[in-house]
C-alpha positions as CSV (number, residue, x, y, z in Angstrom):
1,M,-22.9,32.2,-39.2
2,P,-22.5,32.6,-35.5
3,N,-20.0,30.2,-33.9
4,D,-21.7,28.3,-31.0
5,A,-18.4,26.7,-29.9
6,P,-17.2,27.9,-26.5
7,P,-14.0,30.0,-26.5
8,S,-10.7,28.2,-26.2
9,G,-10.2,29.6,-22.7
10,A,-13.4,27.9,-21.5
11,N,-12.3,24.6,-23.1
12,N,-8.9,24.9,-21.4
13,R,-10.6,25.5,-18.0
14,K,-12.9,22.5,-18.5
15,N,-9.9,20.3,-19.4
16,I,-8.0,21.5,-16.3
17,I,-11.1,20.7,-14.1
18,R,-11.5,17.2,-15.6
19,K,-7.8,16.5,-15.1
20,N,-7.9,17.7,-11.5
21,I,-11.0,15.6,-10.8
22,K,-9.3,12.5,-12.4
23,R,-6.2,13.1,-10.3
24,F,-8.2,13.5,-7.1
25,V,-10.0,10.2,-7.8
26,Q,-6.6,8.6,-8.5
27,G,-5.3,10.0,-5.2
28,M,-8.3,8.6,-3.3
29,L,-7.6,5.1,-4.8
30,I,-3.9,5.5,-3.8
31,G,-4.9,6.5,-0.3
32,L,-7.3,3.5,0.0
33,G,-4.5,1.3,-1.4
34,A,-2.1,2.6,1.2
35,V,-4.3,1.7,4.2
36,L,-6.1,-1.4,2.9
37,P,-4.1,-4.6,3.7
38,G,-2.9,-6.4,0.6
39,I,-2.9,-3.4,-1.7
40,S,0.1,-1.1,-2.2
41,G,-0.2,2.6,-2.8
42,G,3.1,2.5,-4.6
43,V,1.8,-0.1,-7.1
44,L,-1.3,2.1,-7.8
45,C,1.1,5.1,-8.4
46,V,2.9,3.0,-11.0
47,I,-0.4,2.0,-12.6
48,F,-1.7,5.5,-12.8
49,G,1.6,6.8,-14.3
50,I,2.4,9.1,-11.4
51,Y,5.1,7.0,-9.6
52,Q,8.0,8.7,-11.4
53,P,6.9,12.3,-10.7
54,V,6.2,11.4,-7.1
55,M,9.6,9.9,-6.7
56,E,11.3,12.8,-8.5
57,L,9.5,15.2,-6.1
58,L,10.4,13.2,-3.0
59,S,14.0,12.8,-4.2
60,S,14.5,16.4,-5.1
61,P,11.7,18.4,-3.5
62,F,13.2,21.9,-3.9
63,R,14.3,21.4,-7.5
64,R,11.1,19.7,-8.6
65,F,8.6,21.7,-6.5
66,R,7.4,24.2,-9.2
67,T,7.1,21.6,-11.9
68,H,5.4,18.7,-10.0
69,I,3.5,20.2,-7.1
70,P,0.7,21.9,-9.2
71,K,-0.1,18.5,-10.8
72,L,0.2,16.5,-7.7
73,I,-1.8,18.7,-5.3
74,P,-5.2,17.0,-6.4
75,V,-3.5,13.6,-6.0
76,L,-2.3,14.4,-2.5
77,L,-5.7,15.8,-1.4
78,G,-7.4,12.7,-2.8
79,A,-4.9,10.4,-1.0
80,G,-5.6,12.1,2.3
81,A,-9.3,11.8,1.9
82,G,-9.1,8.1,0.9
83,F,-6.7,7.2,3.7
84,L,-8.6,8.9,6.5
85,G,-12.0,7.9,5.2
86,V,-11.4,4.1,5.5
87,A,-9.1,3.9,8.5
88,K,-11.9,4.2,11.1
89,L,-14.0,1.5,9.4
90,L,-11.1,-0.8,9.2
91,A,-10.3,-0.4,12.9
92,I,-13.9,-1.3,13.8
93,L,-14.0,-4.4,11.6
94,L,-10.7,-5.7,13.0
95,T,-11.9,-5.2,16.6
96,R,-15.3,-6.8,16.2
97,Y,-14.6,-9.4,13.5
98,P,-10.8,-10.1,13.7
99,D,-10.5,-13.5,12.0
100,P,-13.0,-12.8,9.1
101,S,-11.5,-9.4,8.5
102,V,-7.9,-10.8,8.4
103,C,-9.1,-13.5,6.0
104,V,-10.5,-10.8,3.6
105,F,-7.1,-9.1,3.7
106,V,-5.2,-12.4,3.1
107,G,-7.5,-13.0,0.1
108,L,-6.7,-9.6,-1.2
109,I,-3.0,-10.1,-0.8
110,A,-3.2,-13.6,-2.5
111,G,-5.3,-12.2,-5.3
112,M,-2.8,-9.3,-5.9
113,L,0.3,-11.6,-5.9
114,P,0.0,-12.6,-9.6
115,S,-0.2,-9.0,-10.7
116,L,2.8,-8.2,-8.5
117,F,4.7,-11.1,-10.0
118,R,3.9,-9.8,-13.5
119,E,5.0,-6.3,-12.5
120,A,8.2,-7.7,-11.0
121,G,9.1,-9.4,-14.3
122,E,8.4,-6.3,-16.5
123,K,12.2,-5.8,-17.0
124,G,13.1,-9.5,-17.1
125,R,13.9,-12.1,-14.5
126,S,17.1,-14.0,-13.7
127,R,18.3,-16.6,-11.2
128,G,19.3,-13.7,-9.0
129,S,15.7,-12.4,-9.0
130,Y,14.4,-15.7,-7.6
131,A,17.3,-15.9,-5.2
132,A,16.4,-12.4,-3.9
133,M,12.8,-13.5,-3.5
134,A,13.7,-16.7,-1.7
135,A,16.2,-15.0,0.6
136,A,13.8,-12.2,1.6
137,F,11.0,-14.8,2.2
138,A,13.3,-16.9,4.4
139,V,14.7,-14.0,6.5
140,V,11.3,-12.3,7.1
141,L,9.5,-15.6,7.9
142,A,12.2,-16.7,10.3
143,L,12.1,-13.3,12.0
144,L,8.4,-13.2,12.4
145,L,8.1,-16.8,13.5
146,G,10.9,-16.2,16.0
147,L,9.0,-13.3,17.5
148,E,5.9,-15.4,17.7
149,R,7.8,-18.3,19.3
150,L,9.3,-16.0,21.9
151,S,5.8,-14.6,22.6
152,V,7.1,-11.1,22.1
153,T,4.3,-8.7,22.8
154,I,4.6,-5.2,21.3
155,S,2.8,-2.4,23.1
156,P,2.1,0.6,20.9
157,S,4.3,3.6,21.9
158,F,5.8,6.7,20.4
159,G,8.7,4.8,19.0
160,W,6.6,2.0,17.5
161,Y,4.3,4.6,15.9
162,V,7.4,6.2,14.4
163,F,8.1,2.7,13.0
164,C,4.5,2.6,11.6
165,G,5.2,5.8,9.8
166,F,8.4,4.3,8.4
167,C,6.4,1.3,7.0
168,L,3.7,3.6,5.6
169,A,6.2,5.7,3.7
170,L,8.0,2.6,2.5
171,S,4.7,1.3,1.0
172,V,4.6,4.4,-1.2
173,I,8.2,4.6,-2.3
174,A,8.7,0.9,-2.7
175,P,6.0,-0.5,-5.1
176,G,4.4,-3.7,-4.0
177,M,5.3,-3.2,-0.3
178,S,2.0,-3.0,1.7
179,F,2.7,-1.6,5.2
180,S,0.0,-3.7,6.6
181,T,1.9,-6.9,5.9
182,L,4.7,-5.6,8.2
183,L,2.5,-4.2,11.0
184,M,-0.2,-7.0,11.2
185,P,2.2,-9.8,12.4
186,L,3.5,-7.3,15.1
187,G,0.0,-6.4,16.3
188,L,0.5,-2.8,15.4
189,Y,-1.9,-2.4,12.5
190,T,-5.2,-2.2,14.4
191,P,-4.1,0.4,17.0
192,F,-2.4,2.4,14.2
193,V,-5.4,2.6,11.9
194,D,-7.7,3.2,14.9
195,G,-5.5,6.1,15.9
196,I,-5.6,7.5,12.4
197,G,-9.4,7.1,12.2
198,R,-9.8,9.0,15.5
199,L,-7.3,11.7,14.4
200,D,-5.3,10.9,17.5
201,F,-2.2,13.2,17.5
202,A,-0.4,10.8,19.8
203,V,-0.4,8.4,16.8
204,L,-0.4,11.0,13.9
205,L,2.6,13.0,15.1
206,P,5.1,10.1,15.6
207,A,3.8,8.4,12.4
208,G,4.2,11.6,10.5
209,L,7.8,12.0,11.9
210,G,8.7,8.5,10.8
211,A,7.2,9.0,7.4
212,V,9.1,12.3,6.8
213,V,12.4,10.9,8.0
214,T,11.9,7.8,5.8
215,V,11.2,9.9,2.7
216,I,14.2,12.1,3.4
217,C,16.6,9.2,4.0
218,L,15.4,6.6,1.6
219,A,13.5,8.2,-1.4
220,K,16.7,8.7,-3.4
221,A,18.1,5.3,-2.5
222,V,14.9,3.4,-3.3
223,N,14.5,5.4,-6.6
224,Y,18.1,4.4,-7.5
225,L,17.6,0.8,-6.4
226,F,14.5,0.3,-8.6
227,K,16.2,2.0,-11.6
228,R,19.4,0.0,-11.3
229,W,18.1,-3.4,-9.9
230,Y,14.4,-3.3,-10.6
231,S,13.9,-7.1,-10.9
232,F,15.9,-8.0,-7.7
233,A,14.2,-5.4,-5.6
234,F,10.7,-6.2,-6.7
235,H,11.1,-9.9,-6.3
236,A,12.6,-9.4,-2.8
237,I,9.4,-7.4,-2.0
238,I,7.3,-10.3,-3.1
239,G,9.2,-12.5,-0.8
240,V,8.6,-10.1,2.1
241,V,4.9,-9.8,1.4
242,T,4.4,-13.6,1.0
243,A,6.2,-14.4,4.3
244,A,4.3,-11.8,6.3
245,T,1.0,-12.9,4.8
246,L,1.6,-16.6,5.9
247,V,2.1,-15.5,9.5
248,I,-1.2,-13.6,9.8
249,I,-3.4,-16.4,8.5
250,P,-5.8,-17.2,11.4
251,F,-5.4,-21.0,11.3
252,G,-6.9,-21.3,14.8
253,G,-10.1,-19.6,13.6
254,F,-10.5,-22.3,10.9
255,A,-10.2,-25.0,13.6
256,Q,-12.8,-23.6,16.0
257,S,-15.9,-24.9,14.2
258,A,-17.3,-25.8,10.8
259,A,-19.2,-22.5,10.8
260,S,-16.2,-20.3,11.5
261,A,-14.2,-22.2,8.9
262,A,-16.9,-21.6,6.3
263,V,-17.1,-17.9,7.2
264,N,-13.3,-17.5,7.0
265,A,-13.2,-19.4,3.7
266,A,-15.9,-17.2,2.3
267,C,-14.0,-14.1,3.4
268,L,-10.8,-15.4,1.8
269,A,-12.7,-15.9,-1.5
270,A,-14.3,-12.5,-1.2
271,G,-10.9,-10.9,-0.8
272,A,-9.4,-12.8,-3.7
273,A,-12.4,-11.8,-5.9
274,G,-11.9,-8.1,-4.9
275,A,-8.3,-8.3,-5.9
276,A,-9.2,-9.9,-9.2
277,A,-11.8,-7.1,-9.9
278,L,-9.1,-4.5,-9.1
279,S,-6.7,-6.2,-11.4
280,R,-9.3,-6.1,-14.2
281,F,-9.9,-2.4,-13.5
282,N,-6.1,-1.8,-13.7
283,A,-5.9,-3.6,-17.0
284,R,-8.7,-1.6,-18.5
285,Y,-7.2,1.6,-17.2
286,Q,-3.8,0.9,-18.7
287,T,-5.3,0.1,-22.1
């Protein structure tokens, strides 16, 4: 009887195509997570099981190039598409509807904190873990409130866009760290994502420089830190994220009128609901 099954070579090609499509979609979600406030690209890398190969590649690019790059190319392409695709929309929303947009992001961050806390305790907790979280929270909150009290105004410049690139790279190599939580209190997030959305090389070049230097200098250190002191490092990140989030809450917008307070509260709830939906998706994906 004739065999209708396709040859094994065709099956292999189909499997390769499916895997590459899956990796591209994962990359798009990681790119979205990198730019959306409250979601960490690094955490999504952990969830999708590609954090370790990414960190191995960043830590030893020449030694790991042949083994990791073929598998990660679809992920990198997807991440670029997801990152650039949403940046322009975010810039428009933050410019036209600043308080409601920020409230959505605060809701996202608040909704993601329980899953971050579970992730932080994956390898156990100790008093030192809570101490690291409290210390990071206190230091970052004091720093940001001090800048606010001194009315420090930061004007975007080449040097500050290099700093934006540093924060962006850090959000990938340090799971749980969302670069938006660092840039929003400083007033750099909106001009940064606006420049990315417009493909402005005055923004892209210094940010790219900052990201590359950060990866070269910190990838091995962060990889070692999470392998050796996972609980301390992750709990400290939660402290940073919590402190930075408190500073960006638009309390003045809630006090303007009952209508604005209702809109902002609805946006907070929408953000929290979106984070809960993402957490459920992550749980299903892991199982």
